[in-house]
N, C-alpha and C positions, 0 to 999 in steps of 0.2 A: 485443938482437939481435946476431948474429955479423956480422963484416965479409964473410962469404961469402954472406949472404942477398941475393937480388935486390932492388935498391932499389924495384922495382915492388911488392914484397910487404911491405916494411918498415912501411908505414903501415896494414896490415890491422887492422881492429877485429874480432878473432875472436869467434865465438859462445861464450857462456859457459853451459855446462851447469849444471843444478841441482846444488846442493851435495850431496856424498856424505860427510858427516862420519863419522869412526871413533871419536870420543872417548867416545860413550855410545850407548845404544839409544834410538832415536827412533821415534815414529810418523811415518812418511815421507809427507807429503801435499804434496810439492814437485816431483815429477818425472813425474807423470801415469802412473806404473806401475800395473798391475793389482794389487790386494791378494790375488788368488787365484793359486795355482800353475798351471802347465800342466796339461792333462788327463792322467788316468792313462794313456791310450793314448800320449801323447807321451812320458811317462816310460818306458813299456814299450818303445817303439820305439828310443829312444836307449839301446841296450843295450850290454853288454860286447862282444858280437860285432861290433857296428857300430864301436865304438871300436877294435877290432882291425883294422879296415880303413882306418884313418887313414893308412896308408902309401900308399894309392891316391888319385889325384886324384878330385875329385867330377865329376859329369856337368856340363860347362860349359853345356849347354843346359837343365839342370834339367827334363828332359822330363816326368817323372811329375808333378812339382810344378805345372808349367804346365798339364798336362792336367787335374789336379784343380781348380785354380783356375778354369780355363775352364768346366768342367762345372758347378761350383757357381754360376757367374754367367751361365750360358747364352751363353757366347762360344766362340770358337775359340782353340786354343793360340797361334796366330799373332797374336792380339790381346792377349797377356799377356806382360809383361816382369817378371822377378824380379831382385832385387839385394840388396846388403848393407845392408838397412835402407832406409826411404823417403828418408832424407837423401841416400843414394847416388844415388837416382833423381833427386831434385831437382838435385843437383850435375851429373849427366849432362845434364839438360834445359837448364840454364843454358849448359852447354858446347856443346850441340848446336844449340840454337835461337836463340841470341843471338850477336852479334859486334859489331864496331865500327859496323856500319850498322843493326843490329836490337837495340833495347834491350829492357828489361823494365819491367813496371808492377805495383805491389802496394801494399797499404795501409800507412799509417804505424804503425798498431798491429796487428801480426800476428806470425807466426812469425819469430823473430829471425835465422834462417839466410838468409832471402831477400836482405837487403842484403849479407850476408857473401859470398854467391856472386857478387853483382853486382860487388863490389869486387875479388874474386879474379880475375875474368876481364876486368876493365876495362870493364864494360858500363854504358851510360847507363841509369840506373834512374829512372823517374818514380814518386815516392812520393805516393800520393793519400790525404789525410787522411780518416779516418772522420768521420761526423757526430758531433755533441755527445753522442748517446746510444750511440755506438760502432757504430751500424749502417752498412752500406756502401751507397752509392748506385750501383747497377749502371750507370746511364747515364753515369757518369764514366769508365767503362771502354769505352765504345763508340768504335769507329773510331780506336783509338790507334796501330795499325800497329806493335805491339811485342808480345813475349810477355807474356801476362797471367797472374799467379799469385794465386790466391785460395784461402785455407784456409777450408774449409766443412765443419763448424763452424770458426769462426775461433779462433785462439789468440792471446791469453789470454782473450778475451771469451766464447767459447762460443756466439756468435750465428751464425745461418745466413742464407743467401739462397736464394731459391726456384729450382726448375728452370726456370721461365719466365724469371727474371732471367738465368740462365746461358745459356739459348738466345739471349736477346737479345745477350749479349756475344759468343757464338760467331758469330752471324750478322753482327755488325757488324765483326768482325776475321777475315774468311775466309782471309787469307794469313798469319796468325800463330797460333802455338800458344796455346791457352787451357788452362792447367794448373790443375786443381781438386785441391787437397790435402785428402784425406778421411781424415786420420789418426784422427779422432774420430767418424766418421760413424755407427758402430754404436750410439752412445749416444743416438740420437734424431734424427739428421739423415736426409736422404734422398739416397742416392747417385745420381749421374747417369751411372754407368758404362753403362747401356743406350744412352745417347746416342752412344757411339762408333760405333754402327752407322749413325748419321745424319750425324755431323760428323767429317770427316777431321782437323780441327784441334784436337780435344779429347783431352787426356791426363788421365786420372784416376789419382791416386796414393793407395795405401793402405798399411797396415803391420800387422805382427804384434805390434807393441810394446804396443798398448793393450788392445783387446778380447780378444786371443788370448794374453795373459799371457807374451809371449816377447820382452820388451824386451832381455834379455840375449843373445838369440840373433842379433839383427840380421838381420831379414828384412823386405823390403818388396816390393811389387808394383805394377804399373801396367797400365792398360787403355787401348788406343788402336787406331787403324786400323793395318793391316799395315805401312804405310810409316813411321809414327811409331815403331812397335816396332823396325823394322829400323834406324832412325836411332840409337835407344838401344843396340841391339846393336852397331852400328859403334863407338860410344864404348866400350862394355864390352870388346870384343875388341881394342881399341886401347890398353887400359889394364891390365885384369886379367880374363882370361877365366874364372878359377876364383874368382870373388868371393863365392860362397856355399859354405861348407864342407859336408862330407858330413853331419855330425850336424845342422846347422841345416836342411838340405834334408829329411832324414828327419823331423825334428820338425815342419817345415812341412806335410808331407804328412799326418802323423798328426793334426795340428790340424784339417785340413779334414775328415778322417774322424770327428772328434769335435766337429763344429760345434755340436751341441746343448748340449754342456757349456759352451762359451764364451758362447753366447747366454743360457743360464740365469744365468751370472755377470753378464752385461751387465745383465739385468733387476734383479739385486740391487744393482748399482751405481746404476742409475737410481733405484730406491727410496730408497737412502741419500742420493743427491743431492737429491731432492725434500724429504726429511726435513730435511736440513741447510740448504737454502735457506729453508725455512719457519721453522726455528728462528732463523736469522740475521736474517731480517726481523723476527721478534718482538723481537730485541735491537736493532732500529733500523738494521740494515745496509741499504745499497743493494746489491742482488744482480742481476746480469744474468740473463736467461732462458737459461741455458746448456743446450745440447744435447750437451755433451761429458762426459768423466768428471772434470770439475773445475768449480769455481765461481769467479767473479770478483766480489769483494765489497769494500766499503769502509764505514767507520763515521765519522759526524761526531764521535764522542766520543773517538776515538783515531786517531793517524796510522798510515798503512800500515806504515812501518818499525818504529814502536814496537810495534805489535801483533805483527809478525813476530818481533821480538826477545823479547818477553814470552812468546810461545808457545814459542820455542826454549828459553828457560830452563825451561819446563815439559816439555820433551822432545817437542815437536811441531814439525815442520818444514813451513812453507808457502813459496811462492815470492813474493818481493817484487821488484818492478822499480823502478828508479830513474828511468826515463823520465818527463819532466815531466807528461805527460797522465795517466799512470796510477800515479804514485808513491804515491797515497793508497789504492790498491787492493792486494789480495793475491789470488793465484791459489791455490786450495785443491783439491788432488787429492781425489777421493772414494774413500775406502777402504771397509772393512767397516762395517756399521751400528755395531758396537761401537766402532770407531775414531772414527767420526763423533760418536757420543754423548760420547766423552771429549774430542773437539775442542770441541764446543759447550759442554760444562761448563767447559773451560779458558777459552774466550772470555768466558763469563759471569762467571767468577771474576776475570778481568782487568778487566772493565768495572765490576764491583760490589765 
């Protein structure tokens, strides 16, 4: 660290993205990207003519994109916020809805960015352990008097909680935001975005990075009551009003117009996920009932890190975490059926 960095930030434990090696060609099952390209319409709309307009600023209000997202979800544009990836929205939420008097709460095994944001803004964070089977006890989030952040489906476990559970959390924390991070919801979860019509304290965050094959575009969106959306807009316009570039905005609009293409790919990923989970269980693995585009699995016959390293030698990347509770597990992104067949074959070769 340089001597110029604020001492307040020197101790930050930054988020570690999944590795992106360049030394060889890998089957990448480590960063939860879609194995499918964006839709043909997205590729068509991001045209040479639009590239030629990069000399002009994008619409800071993302008017058309918000209108399309609202129409798709049966909401009003004023209930929609868009930003530079869902991580950007999470960042804004910690900035907007927490301070020295209002903390945050989230699980011990969940998306690794939540504690980073807490540390970044000096927020008191209550970390609530998941149960032994990695399920979340919703009653532990009742009446906490702080912003609650729940990934649903959770990462890296892929497990979900019910709408009824979320209602209970919302109703027991009426004066604090309950943020439901639905990055993976399209792969088998149930979105609670319709509840923003009932609960002023609900913020639902989604992304284009997973089911819509646009991780490289950096585009996220959120649903909430008009007041919450205005709060996020205040942060946006106080930091970077033009935080979505022209090409990403156009790609996002085209993705909504080709929603059937993406939902068809989602079904292919679900099919490949269920096949892979079944094959891993036949090999003796413990596999959570994931509703995301990844699996969370461990074997009693080989350690988590060893399996990760052996797969890497064979040109397959998965995500290994060193945290004590999950160090024997690996998170395996679901790719195409062909990729998953190669993965299963590689695992069997390692074990036998």
